[in-house]
TIMIPA-429627 format. One record per residue (C-alpha): residue in one letter; x, y negated, z. Coordinates in steps of 0.2 Angstrom, whole numbers, plus 2048, in hexadecimal, padded with zeros to 3 digits. Layout:
% TIMIPA-429627
<"a",<X,Y,Z>>
...
//
This chain:
% TIMIPA-429627
<"m",<7C8,3D1,824>>
<"t",<7B5,3D2,822>>
<"e",<7AD,3D5,833>>
<"r",<7A4,3E6,833>>
<"p",<792,3E7,83A>>
<"t",<798,3F2,848>>
<"s",<7A4,3E5,84F>>
<"v",<797,3D8,852>>
<"p",<794,3D6,865>>
<"g",<784,3DC,86C>>
<"p",<775,3D1,86E>>
<"r",<773,3C3,87B>>
<"i",<763,3C5,886>>
<"r",<75F,3B3,88B>>
<"g",<74F,3AB,88F>>
<"f",<73D,3AF,88C>>
<"r",<73F,3B3,879>>
<"g",<74F,3BE,87C>>
<"m",<746,3C8,88A>>
<"m",<736,3CA,87F>>
<"r",<741,3D1,871>>
<"a",<749,3DD,87E>>
<"v",<737,3E3,884>>
<"a",<732,3E5,872>>
<"a",<742,3EF,86E>>
<"a",<73E,3FA,87D>>
<"i",<72C,3FE,878>>
<"r",<731,400,866>>
<"l",<73E,40E,86B>>
<"v",<731,417,875>>
<"w",<725,416,867>>
<"r",<731,41D,85A>>
<"a",<736,42B,866>>
<"s",<725,432,86A>>
<"r",<715,429,865>>
<"r",<70A,437,86B>>
<"e",<711,437,87D>>
<"f",<711,424,87D>>
<"l",<6FF,422,878>>
<"i",<6FA,42F,885>>
<"v",<703,425,892>>
<"v",<6FB,415,88C>>
<"a",<6EA,41C,88B>>
<"m",<6EB,423,89D>>
<"d",<6F1,413,8A3>>
<"v",<6E2,40A,89B>>
<"l",<6D7,417,8A2>>
<"q",<6DE,416,8B3>>
<"a",<6DC,403,8B2>>
<"v",<6CA,405,8AD>>
<"g",<6C7,411,8BC>>
<"i",<6CE,404,8C8>>
<"f",<6C3,3F6,8C1>>
<"v",<6B4,401,8C3>>
<"l",<6BA,406,8D4>>
<"v",<6BB,3F3,8D9>>
<"i",<6AA,3EF,8D2>>
<"q",<6A2,3FE,8DB>>
<"v",<6AA,3F9,8EB>>
<"q",<6A1,3E9,8EA>>
<"k",<691,3F1,8E6>>
<"v",<692,3FE,8F4>>
<"l",<696,3F1,900>>
<"s",<687,3E7,8FA>>
<"s",<67C,3F6,8FB>>
<"l",<682,3FA,90D>>
<"i",<67E,3E8,912>>
<"g",<66E,3E8,909>>
<"s",<668,3F9,910>>
<"d",<664,3F0,921>>
<"n",<658,3E6,916>>
<"g",<650,3F5,90E>>
<"a",<65C,3F7,8FF>>
<"s",<65A,407,8F5>>
<"a",<663,417,8FB>>
<"p",<664,41E,8E9>>
<"a",<66D,40F,8E3>>
<"l",<67A,411,8F1>>
<"a",<67C,423,8EC>>
<"s",<67E,41F,8DA>>
<"n",<68C,412,8DE>>
<"l",<695,41E,8E9>>
<"i",<695,42C,8DB>>
<"i",<69C,41F,8CF>>
<"f",<6A9,41A,8DC>>
<"i",<6AE,42C,8DE>>
<"s",<6AF,42F,8CC>>
<"a",<6BA,420,8C9>>
<"n",<6C6,427,8D6>>
<"i",<6C7,438,8CD>>
<"v",<6CB,42F,8BD>>
<"i",<6D9,425,8C5>>
<"v",<6E0,435,8CD>>
<"l",<6DF,43F,8BD>>
<"a",<6E7,431,8B2>>
<"e",<6F5,42F,8BE>>
<"a",<6F9,442,8BD>>
<"v",<6F9,441,8AA>>
<"i",<704,432,8AA>>
<"a",<711,43A,8B6>>
<"n",<711,44A,8AB>>
<"r",<713,441,89A>>
<"r",<71F,434,8A1>>
<"t",<72D,441,8A4>>
<"m",<72B,448,892>>
<"l",<72A,437,88A>>
<"g",<73A,432,893>>
<"e",<743,442,88D>>
<"r",<73D,440,87B>>
<"t",<743,42E,87B>>
<"s",<754,432,882>>
<"i",<756,440,875>>
<"y",<750,434,867>>
<"a",<75C,426,86C>>
<"c",<76B,432,86E>>
<"g",<768,439,85D>>
<"e",<766,428,855>>
<"v",<777,423,85D>>
<"i",<77F,432,856>>
<"g",<778,42D,845>>
<"v",<77F,41C,846>>
<"v",<790,421,84B>>
<"s",<791,42F,83E>>
<"q",<78F,421,831>>
<"a",<79D,416,839>>
<"e",<7AE,416,830>>
<"l",<7BF,419,838>>
<"d",<7C3,406,838>>
<"d",<7B3,404,843>>
<"f",<7BB,40F,850>>
<"d",<7CA,404,84F>>
<"n",<7C0,3F6,856>>
<"s",<7BE,3F4,869>>
<"r",<7AD,3EA,867>>
<"f",<7A6,3FA,85E>>
<"h",<7AC,405,86D>>
<"d",<7A4,3F9,879>>
<"r",<793,3F9,870>>
<"l",<794,40C,86D>>
<"q",<798,40E,880>>
<"r",<789,404,885>>
<"a",<77E,40C,878>>
<"s",<783,41E,87D>>
<"a",<780,41A,88F>>
<"s",<76F,412,88C>>
<"a",<76A,420,880>>
<"q",<76E,42E,88D>>
<"h",<767,425,89D>>
<"r",<75D,416,89A>>
<"p",<74E,41D,890>>
<"i",<748,428,89E>>
<"q",<74A,419,8AB>>
<"m",<742,40D,89E>>
<"v",<733,419,89A>>
<"s",<730,41B,8AD>>
<"s",<731,409,8B1>>
<"l",<727,404,8A1>>
<"t",<719,410,8A5>>
<"l",<719,409,8B7>>
<"v",<719,3F8,8B0>>
<"m",<70A,3FC,8A5>>
<"q",<701,404,8B3>>
<"a",<703,3F5,8BE>>
<"l",<6FF,3E9,8B0>>
<"f",<6EF,3F2,8AB>>
<"t",<6EA,3F4,8BD>>
<"v",<6EE,3E1,8C1>>
<"i",<6E4,3DC,8B1>>
<"s",<6D5,3E7,8B6>>
<"l",<6D6,3E0,8C8>>
<"w",<6D7,3CE,8C1>>
<"i",<6C8,3D1,8B6>>
<"a",<6BE,3D8,8C5>>
<"l",<6C4,3C8,8CE>>
<"s",<6BE,3BD,8C0>>
<"t",<6AD,3C5,8C1>>
<"i",<6AB,3C1,8D3>>
<"q",<6B5,3B0,8D5>>
<"p",<6BD,3A9,8C6>>
<"v",<6C6,39B,8D0>>
<"i",<6D0,3A7,8DA>>
<"a",<6D3,3B2,8CA>>
<"v",<6DB,3A2,8C2>>
<"c",<6E6,39F,8D1>>
<"v",<6EC,3B1,8D2>>
<"l",<6F3,3AF,8C0>>
<"a",<701,3A4,8C8>>
<"v",<709,3B4,8CF>>
<"i",<70F,3B8,8BD>>
<"f",<71D,3AB,8BE>>
<"p",<727,3B1,8CC>>
<"v",<726,3C3,8C7>>
<"w",<72B,3BF,8B5>>
<"i",<739,3B3,8BA>>
<"g",<741,3BE,8C7>>
<"g",<740,3CE,8BC>>
<"t",<747,3C6,8AC>>
<"r",<755,3BE,8B5>>
<"g",<75A,3CE,8BE>>
<"g",<75A,3D7,8AD>>
<"e",<765,3CA,8A5>>
<"q",<771,3CA,8B3>>
<"y",<773,3DD,8B3>>
<"y",<775,3DD,8A0>>
<"e",<783,3D0,8A1>>
<"f",<78B,3DB,8AE>>
<"v",<78B,3EA,8A3>>
<"k",<792,3E0,894>>
<"e",<7A0,3D9,89F>>
<"t",<7A5,3EA,8A6>>
<"t",<7A3,3F5,896>>
<"s",<7B5,3F4,891>>
<"s",<7BC,3F8,8A2>>
<"d",<7AF,406,8A4>>
<"r",<7B6,40E,895>>
<"g",<7C7,40D,89C>>
<"r",<7C2,415,8AC>>
<"s",<7B9,423,8A2>>
<"y",<7C9,426,899>>
<"l",<7D3,427,8A9>>
<"y",<7C6,433,8B0>>
<"v",<7C8,43E,8A0>>
<"l",<7DB,43E,8A2>>
<"l",<7D9,444,8B4>>
<"t",<7CB,451,8B2>>
<"t",<7CD,459,8A1>>
<"r",<7D8,467,89A>>
<"d",<7E2,460,88C>>
<"p",<7EA,452,896>>
<"a",<7ED,45D,8A6>>
<"k",<7FE,464,8A1>>
<"e",<806,453,89F>>
<"v",<7FD,44B,8AE>>
<"r",<804,459,8B9>>
<"a",<815,459,8B0>>
<"y",<818,447,8B3>>
<"n",<80F,447,8C4>>
<"l",<803,439,8BE>>
<"a",<7F3,43E,8C7>>
<"d",<7F6,433,8D6>>
<"h",<7FA,424,8CB>>
<"l",<7EC,426,8BF>>
<"a",<7E0,429,8CE>>
<"t",<7E6,419,8D6>>
<"t",<7E3,40F,8C6>>
<"w",<7D2,417,8C4>>
<"r",<7CD,412,8D6>>
<"d",<7D4,400,8D4>>
<"s",<7C9,3FE,8C5>>
<"m",<7BA,405,8CE>>
<"n",<7BD,3F9,8DC>>
<"e",<7BD,3EB,8D0>>
<"r",<7AD,3F1,8C8>>
<"l",<7A5,3F2,8DA>>
<"r",<7AA,3E0,8DD>>
<"l",<7A1,3DA,8CD>>
<"l",<792,3E5,8D1>>
<"g",<791,3DD,8E2>>
<"a",<791,3CC,8DB>>
<"m",<784,3D1,8CE>>
<"l",<779,3D9,8DB>>
<"r",<779,3C9,8E6>>
<"r",<773,3BF,8D7>>
<"r",<766,3CC,8D4>>
<"l",<760,3CB,8E6>>
<"r",<75C,3B9,8E4>>
<"s",<752,3BD,8D4>>
<"s",<749,3CB,8DE>>
<"m",<745,3BF,8EC>>
<"i",<73D,3B3,8E0>>
<"s",<731,3C1,8DA>>
<"s",<72D,3C8,8EB>>
<"l",<72B,3B8,8F5>>
<"g",<723,3AE,8E6>>
<"s",<716,3BB,8E2>>
<"n",<712,3BD,8F5>>
<"a",<711,3AB,8F7>>
<"v",<704,3AA,8E9>>
<"i",<6FA,3B8,8F1>>
<"a",<6FA,3B0,902>>
<"l",<6F4,39F,8FB>>
<"v",<6E6,3A9,8F2>>
<"a",<6E1,3B2,902>>
<"g",<6E1,3A1,90B>>
<"g",<6D5,39B,8FD>>
<"l",<6CA,3AA,8FF>>
<"i",<6C8,3A6,912>>
<"l",<6C3,394,90E>>
<"l",<6B6,39A,901>>
<"t",<6AF,3A6,90E>>
<"h",<6AF,399,91C>>
<"y",<6A5,38D,911>>
<"h",<699,39B,90C>>
<"v",<69E,39B,8F9>>
<"l",<6A0,3AD,8FA>>
<"s",<694,3BB,901>>
<"l",<69B,3C7,90D>>
<"a",<69B,3D5,900>>
<"q",<6A5,3CA,8F4>>
<"t",<6B1,3C5,902>>
<"a",<6B4,3D7,906>>
<"t",<6B6,3DC,8F4>>
<"l",<6C2,3CE,8F0>>
<"a",<6CC,3D2,900>>
<"g",<6CE,3E3,8FA>>
<"i",<6D3,3DE,8E9>>
<"l",<6E0,3D2,8F0>>
<"l",<6E7,3E0,8FB>>
<"v",<6E8,3EC,8EC>>
<"l",<6EF,3DE,8E1>>
<"s",<6FC,3DB,8EE>>
<"q",<701,3ED,8EE>>
<"k",<701,3EE,8DB>>
<"l",<70C,3DF,8DA>>
<"m",<719,3E6,8E5>>
<"e",<719,3F6,8DA>>
<"a",<719,3EA,8CA>>
<"i",<728,3E1,8D1>>
<"s",<732,3F0,8D4>>
<"a",<72D,3F8,8C3>>
<"t",<730,3E7,8BA>>
<"n",<742,3E5,8C1>>
<"a",<746,3F7,8BC>>
<"f",<73E,3F4,8AA>>
<"f",<747,3E3,8A8>>
<"e",<757,3EB,8AD>>
<"s",<755,3F8,89F>>
<"a",<74D,3ED,892>>
<"p",<75D,3E3,88D>>
<"l",<767,3F3,88C>>
<"i",<75A,3FB,881>>
<"a",<75A,3EB,876>>
<"d",<76D,3ED,875>>
<"l",<76A,3FF,870>>
<"d",<75D,3FB,864>>
<"e",<768,3EE,85B>>
<"f",<776,3FC,85A>>
<"l",<76A,408,852>>
<"a",<765,3FA,846>>
<"l",<777,3FC,83F>>
<"g",<773,40D,837>>
<"p",<76B,406,827>>
<"k",<779,3F9,825>>
<"l",<786,407,827>>
<"r",<77D,413,81B>>
<"g",<77D,406,80E>>
<"r",<790,406,80E>>
<"h",<790,418,809>>
<"d",<785,418,7FA>>
<"g",<78C,419,7E8>>
<"v",<78E,424,7D8>>
<"p",<790,437,7DA>>
<"a",<7A2,43D,7DD>>
<"p",<7A9,445,7CD>>
<"a",<7AA,458,7CE>>
<"q",<7BA,457,7C4>>
<"f",<7C6,449,7C0>>
<"s",<7D6,446,7B6>>
<"r",<7DF,439,7C1>>
<"i",<7DE,42F,7D1>>
<"e",<7E6,41D,7D1>>
<"l",<7EB,413,7DF>>
<"d",<7EC,401,7DA>>
<"g",<7F4,3F4,7E5>>
<"l",<7ED,3FB,7F5>>
<"g",<7EE,3F1,805>>
<"f",<7E8,3F5,816>>
<"t",<7EB,3EE,828>>
<"y",<7E4,3F6,837>>
<"q",<7DA,3EB,843>>
<"d",<7E5,3E0,84E>>
<"a",<7F5,3E7,846>>
<"e",<803,3DB,843>>
<"r",<808,3E1,831>>
<"p",<7FF,3EB,824>>
<"a",<800,3FE,825>>
<"v",<7FF,3FF,812>>
<"r",<803,3F1,805>>
<"d",<803,3EF,7F3>>
<"v",<803,402,7F0>>
<"s",<800,408,7DE>>
<"l",<801,41A,7D9>>
<"r",<7FA,426,7CC>>
<"i",<7F6,438,7D1>>
<"e",<7F2,444,7C3>>
<"a",<7E5,452,7C6>>
<"g",<7EE,462,7CC>>
<"q",<7FD,459,7D2>>
<"v",<806,45C,7E3>>
<"v",<80B,44B,7E9>>
<"a",<815,449,7F8>>
<"l",<816,43A,803>>
<"v",<826,438,80D>>
<"g",<82D,42A,818>>
<"e",<831,426,82A>>
<"n",<824,424,838>>
<"g",<819,415,835>>
<"s",<81C,414,822>>
<"g",<80A,416,81E>>
<"k",<809,428,818>>
<"t",<7F9,42D,822>>
<"t",<7F1,41C,81F>>
<"l",<7F3,41E,80C>>
<"a",<7EC,430,80E>>
<"k",<7DD,42A,817>>
<"l",<7DA,41C,80A>>
<"l",<7DA,42A,7FD>>
<"a",<7CE,435,807>>
<"g",<7C2,426,808>>
<"l",<7C4,425,81B>>
<"y",<7C9,413,81A>>
<"t",<7C4,406,80D>>
<"p",<7D3,3FC,806>>
<"q",<7D3,3EA,80A>>
<"t",<7DC,3E6,7FA>>
<"g",<7DE,3F0,7EA>>
<"a",<7D4,400,7E6>>
<"v",<7D4,413,7E5>>
<"r",<7CD,418,7D4>>
<"v",<7C8,429,7CF>>
<"d",<7C8,42A,7BC>>
<"g",<7C6,417,7BC>>
<"v",<7B7,416,7C8>>
<"d",<7BB,40D,7D8>>
<"l",<7B9,418,7E8>>
<"r",<7AE,40A,7EF>>
<"d",<7A1,40E,7E2>>
<"i",<7A1,420,7E5>>
<"d",<795,428,7F2>>
<"t",<7A0,429,801>>
<"e",<799,43A,808>>
<"a",<79B,442,7F7>>
<"w",<7AD,43C,7F5>>
<"r",<7B1,443,806>>
<"n",<7AA,454,801>>
<"s",<7B6,453,7F3>>
<"v",<7C5,452,7FE>>
<"a",<7CC,45F,80B>>
<"v",<7D6,457,818>>
<"l",<7E2,45F,825>>
<"f",<7E7,451,832>>
<"q",<7F7,453,83D>>
<"d",<7EC,450,84C>>
<"f",<7DE,45D,847>>
<"i",<7D0,461,853>>
<"k",<7D0,471,85D>>
<"y",<7BD,475,85C>>
<"a",<7B7,47E,86C>>
<"m",<7AD,48A,861>>
<"p",<7AF,49C,85A>>
<"a",<7BD,49F,84E>>
<"a",<7B2,4A1,83F>>
<"d",<7A9,491,843>>
<"n",<7BA,488,844>>
<"i",<7BD,48D,832>>
<"r",<7AC,48B,82C>>
<"l",<7AC,479,831>>
<"g",<7B6,475,822>>
<"a",<7A6,476,818>>
<"v",<797,477,822>>
<"e",<78C,473,813>>
<"r",<790,484,80B>>
<"e",<78A,495,810>>
<"p",<79A,4A0,811>>
<"g",<79B,4B1,808>>
<"p",<79F,4C1,812>>
<"d",<7B2,4BE,810>>
<"d",<7B4,4AC,80D>>
<"i",<7B9,4A7,81F>>
<"h",<7C5,4B6,820>>
<"q",<7CC,4B1,80F>>
<"a",<7D0,49F,815>>
<"a",<7D8,4A6,825>>
<"r",<7E3,4B2,81B>>
<"a",<7E8,4A3,810>>
<"a",<7ED,49A,820>>
<"g",<7F6,4A9,828>>
<"a",<7E9,4A9,836>>
<"d",<7DF,4B9,832>>
<"g",<7EB,4C4,83C>>
<"f",<7EA,4BC,84D>>
<"l",<7D8,4B7,84B>>
<"s",<7D3,4C9,847>>
<"a",<7DD,4CF,856>>
<"l",<7D3,4C4,862>>
<"p",<7C7,4CD,86E>>
<"e",<7B7,4C9,864>>
<"g",<7C1,4C6,854>>
<"y",<7BA,4B7,84A>>
<"d",<7AC,4B5,856>>
<"t",<7B8,4B1,865>>
<"m",<7B5,4A0,86D>>
<"l",<7C5,496,86A>>
<"s",<7C5,48D,87B>>
<"p",<7C8,494,88D>>
<"q",<7BB,487,893>>
<"f",<7AC,491,88D>>
<"g",<7A8,4A3,892>>
<"d",<7B6,4AF,88E>>
<"g",<7BE,4A3,881>>
<"q",<7D0,4A5,87B>>
<"d",<7DD,497,878>>
<"l",<7E9,498,86A>>
<"s",<7FB,491,868>>
<"l",<7FD,481,85F>>
<"g",<804,489,850>>
<"q",<7F5,495,84F>>
<"w",<7E9,487,851>>
<"q",<7F2,47E,842>>
<"r",<7EF,48E,838>>
<"v",<7DD,48D,83D>>
<"a",<7DC,47B,837>>
<"l",<7E5,480,827>>
<"a",<7D7,48D,824>>
<"r",<7CA,480,827>>
<"a",<7D2,476,819>>
<"f",<7D3,485,80E>>
<"f",<7C1,489,811>>
<"r",<7BC,478,80A>>
<"s",<7BC,47B,7F7>>
<"a",<7C1,469,7F2>>
<"p",<7CA,462,7E3>>
<"v",<7D5,457,7EE>>
<"v",<7DF,45D,7FD>>
<"v",<7E8,452,809>>
<"l",<7F4,45B,814>>
<"d",<7FB,450,822>>
<"e",<80A,459,82A>>
<"p",<802,46A,827>>
<"s",<811,474,82E>>
<"a",<815,469,83D>>
<"a",<811,477,84A>>
<"l",<817,486,83F>>
<"d",<827,490,840>>
<"a",<833,490,832>>
<"r",<82D,4A0,82B>>
<"a",<81B,49B,82B>>
<"e",<81F,48A,824>>
<"r",<829,492,815>>
<"a",<81B,49E,812>>
<"l",<80E,490,812>>
<"f",<817,485,805>>
<"d",<81D,493,7FA>>
<"s",<80A,496,7F8>>
<"v",<803,484,7F7>>
<"r",<803,484,7E4>>
<"e",<7FA,495,7E4>>
<"l",<7EE,490,7F1>>
<"y",<7E9,480,7EA>>
<"r",<7EA,484,7D7>>
<"n",<7E1,477,7CD>>
<"r",<7DF,46C,7DC>>
<"t",<7E8,45B,7DF>>
<"v",<7F2,45C,7EF>>
<"l",<7F8,44D,7F9>>
<"l",<806,453,805>>
<"i",<80C,449,814>>
<"s",<81C,450,81D>>
<"h",<82B,44B,826>>
<"r",<833,45B,821>>
<"f",<83C,459,810>>
<"s",<83E,46B,80E>>
<"t",<82B,46C,80C>>
<"v",<82A,45E,7FF>>
<"r",<838,461,7F3>>
<"t",<82E,46C,7E8>>
<"a",<820,45F,7E6>>
<"d",<81C,459,7D4>>
<"h",<81E,447,7DA>>
<"i",<825,440,7EA>>
<"v",<821,42E,7F0>>
<"v",<82C,426,7FD>>
<"l",<824,419,808>>
<"e",<82C,40C,813>>
<"q",<823,3FF,81E>>
<"g",<813,402,814>>
<"r",<81B,400,802>>
<"i",<820,40D,7F5>>
<"v",<833,40B,7F4>>
<"e",<837,41B,7E9>>
<"q",<82E,428,7E0>>
<"g",<832,437,7D4>>
<"n",<837,449,7D6>>
<"h",<844,450,7E2>>
<"a",<852,450,7D6>>
<"s",<84F,43E,7D0>>
<"l",<84E,438,7E1>>
<"m",<85D,441,7E7>>
<"a",<867,43A,7D8>>
<"a",<861,428,7DC>>
<"g",<869,429,7ED>>
<"g",<85C,41E,7F5>>
<"l",<851,420,805>>
<"y",<84B,432,800>>
<"a",<85D,438,7FE>>
<"e",<862,430,80E>>
<"l",<854,438,818>>
<"f",<857,449,810>>
<"s",<869,449,814>>
<"i",<865,444,826>>
<"q",<85A,453,828>>
<"a",<866,45F,81E>>
<"s",<875,45A,829>>
<"g",<86D,463,838>>
<"f",<871,473,82F>>
<"l",<87E,46F,822>>
<"d",<88F,467,824>>
<"d",<894,457,81B>>
<"e",<89B,460,80C>>
<"d",<88B,46A,809>>
<"v",<880,45B,80B>>
<"e",<88B,452,7FE>>
<"a",<889,460,7F3>>
<"v",<876,461,7F4>>
<"i",<875,44E,7F1>>
<"g",<881,44F,7E2>>
<"d",<878,45D,7DA>>
<"g",<867,455,7DC>>
<"i",<85E,465,7E0>>
<"a",<865,476,7E3>>
<"d",<85E,486,7DA>>
<"e",<859,48D,7EB>>
<"p",<850,483,7F9>>
<"v",<85D,47D,806>>
<"q",<858,482,818>>
<"m",<855,472,822>>
<"s",<850,46C,833>>
<"t",<83E,46F,838>>
<"n",<83F,460,844>>
<"p",<836,451,83E>>
<"l",<83F,440,83D>>
//
């Protein structure tokens, strides 16, 4: 099986090059999210750094003027230096205010952009991507990073830039006064870089190691705190057991977190102690230079002030650098996940889907789910004529739903092909083909939206006419109970929001049917469409299938043989293979698997003599009432 791009593990952030790629990815993400805000912040950082440089230079000049005033130095020169000094202070304060203001907006824009890009990538992923645990791990990290990391990263990035530009300006000022000391100060870069990058690597490795278990804990938390699982959790008294499992998992996470934090503490100590040791050595050198009169009193005072500010900024830089290098690898991981988008989109391109077709051919189809022991579908060949109602029957696990998903373009066959009028489905634009298929799955979604929106989701690209939604609801038998809701079709179908209303399972299934009816598609796939309907509603639905789907091709999946007997063609599947096919009469006459399963269901309502009579006659003139219980 060819490995999909979404199943490749995330990047490894190792060494100088790996960290530089992570830094570049972080800056690239912020740039894409909001260039204007980013440029404003960078410009203010530079302006602030220039202000600090001017401030330092003016300190030396003011000190020189004050010392020289005893020797008759000019008072206007001192006043001028003081004015420039005050102006530089004002510039620094204003720049800091703008940075703080824009940093918040930049973080929000980056977060929104990143979340939107994650959604874009996931929407291009196929169903078999969601069957892969590696994809879920990468998606978990990307989603968490997109929601939380951009703001933290932007904040730390701007602080790093502020500290960096400030340190550069101080270093330039230092160079103009005493180049030797300036060169010595450069040594401070190494402990800060080593400590910060190692801490970032260690945190990223911890996140990668715990991603899968984090997903498990999140799942347990959902089971314990959301509405749908609540009834079973309480019916089986599972709350204490699930909560204990969640706590045990959290304690294991805390153990791993503690081990990682101890390693990070050592890295942080390298940054802090190493940088302070460099500053201490430089300060010692300053004392020696002053002692031997290499520096003037004004120069010494200025350099001492620079080293004091530099020491303070280094502490800020270390904190910001640690936070930034913690985020950068995760942002690089997010950036690589977002880079999957173009690769996934390329898999969807193709020729337009035909508006009308005469036949669909399944030729030697084979498909195996990831990590499955046997194929779900193997060597399936079938011809479906346009306008036919074709039923798929068989026991659980026989491959019925998988075959329907292959036909709908939701999975790509690993062997064989689906052809529409001779054109391989792989060569047809995926989105266009899916617009040609209306699917009702057995595990349909109950959208927490107004009733009208629940139906309209069947074809969001189309603007419904005044009666289109009501017409679809009437076809599905849903108009009566939807119209009776407190706000009719505008009623929210979820008690979790406002004054929303819930529906019974059977009513929900009719809403899902209405959604499929609303989608005007030439191919219709109905997967157990009557599973939650009562006998009368089920009979009414299938009596009207041909009328509702006139001139459309219908693929019907059902365990209920009373619903499939009127299909044009019945396909019997067993362990992923077609073992029988034909109409009801011919399959009953053959006495194979179909006849056996039919008789098992019929026996629930008929005695043995009646069952034998039904099988012997092939098909009765009137439909035989049979059990509504699935196999």
